[in-house]
C-alpha positions, 0 to 999 in steps of 0.5 A, spaced: 253 092 345 251 098 350 245 100 346 240 100 351 245 104 356 243 110 360 247 115 364 242 113 370 245 106 369 252 108 370 252 108 378 248 101 378 252 097 372 258 093 373 262 099 373 267 104 376 270 111 376 277 111 372 277 119 373 273 123 377 270 130 374 273 136 375 270 143 374 271 143 366 273 135 366 268 129 365 267 123 370 271 117 366 267 111 367 269 103 365 263 099 364 262 092 363 256 089 359 255 082 357 263 081 358 265 087 354 267 093 357 266 100 355 270 107 357 264 112 358 267 119 358 260 123 361 259 130 362 252 130 366 256 130 372 259 137 371 255 143 373 249 145 369 251 151 365 258 147 363 255 140 361 250 143 357 254 148 353 261 146 353 260 139 354 255 138 349 259 141 344 265 137 345 261 130 346 258 132 338 265 134 336 269 128 339 263 123 336 264 126 330 271 124 330 270 117 332 265 116 326 269 119 321 275 114 323 270 108 324 273 102 321 280 104 322 284 099 325 288 103 331 282 107 333 277 105 338 270 104 336 264 108 339 259 104 341 254 110 342 253 118 344 248 118 351 243 123 351 248 128 348 252 128 354 257 122 354 260 117 350 261 110 350 267 108 347 270 101 346 276 099 351 282 096 348 286 091 352 293 094 353 297 099 357 299 106 355 306 108 353 308 111 359 307 105 363 310 101 357 317 104 358 317 103 364 318 096 363 321 095 356 324 098 350 318 100 345 320 095 339 321 098 332 315 094 329 310 098 334 313 105 332 312 103 324 305 101 325 304 107 329 307 112 323 302 108 318 296 109 323 298 117 324 298 117 316 291 113 316 288 118 320 291 124 317 288 121 310 281 121 313 282 129 314 283 128 322 289 131 326 290 128 333 293 134 336 295 131 342 300 125 341 306 128 345 302 126 351 304 118 352 298 116 355 294 117 349 297 112 345 296 105 348 300 098 346 294 093 345 295 086 348 296 084 340 303 088 340 300 093 336 299 101 337 292 104 339 290 112 339 285 114 344 282 120 347 280 124 341 277 130 345 282 135 342 282 133 335 281 137 329 278 136 322 281 138 315 274 140 313 273 145 320 280 148 318 279 148 310 279 156 309 286 160 310 289 162 315 286 156 319 288 151 313 296 152 316 294 151 323 290 144 321 297 143 317 302 145 323 297 140 327 298 134 322 306 136 323 305 136 330 302 128 330 308 126 326 313 130 330 311 126 336 312 119 332 319 122 330 321 123 337 319 116 340 323 113 334 329 118 336 328 116 343 327 108 342 329 106 335 334 112 333 338 107 328 331 107 325 330 114 323 330 116 316 335 122 314 329 126 312 325 125 319 332 127 322 332 133 318 325 135 319 325 134 326 332 138 327 328 144 323 321 143 327 323 150 330 324 154 323 316 153 322 312 159 322 312 162 329 305 165 329 302 159 327 306 156 332 303 161 337 295 161 335 296 152 335 299 152 342 293 157 344 288 153 341 291 146 343 291 149 351 284 150 350 282 143 347 286 140 352 283 143 358 276 142 356 277 135 353 
């Protein structure tokens, strides 16, 4: 599906702009084809130098992350990379946690499944790096968690050498802390003593690693 989708098709197809572009952010389209919808992250609408340097690089990196997680339940499928400048990704029916929490308490089963999903993606050598943003976690219509927006993610392979491996481990810890924070807020009775201890001691982690991590994450978030 969407195998023949071209950048020039986007304005003409059954589509709409979910987010307009900025200097460093791509256009986000929602495209429908044969009853299926895809989210298209499109850097072709950015300025020439940015789209052909940073834009292409980010599409390549995010595409690699999606392919590495292919078949992992809870991560949308990637349909294709378009001309090296855009990603067509499965649209997951559901709502992000920012919207969900306005209407209901997050159930314990959801957070348990989210913890398992985060462990699974770490098992594939990927850290999301931006799970503290509630809009990056969806509650699907099936009630299960889905993680989206992998533009800021990093892989263990990219950071396998010292001291970068320490930074990767810190990002993995951040993903885990994001889940524990949600549990503390919505299902505190389900937080284990070990999780509670890890969360309380999070500020005792290596100061310099946190500084490097925060700077790197800030750069990735602005570009993603």
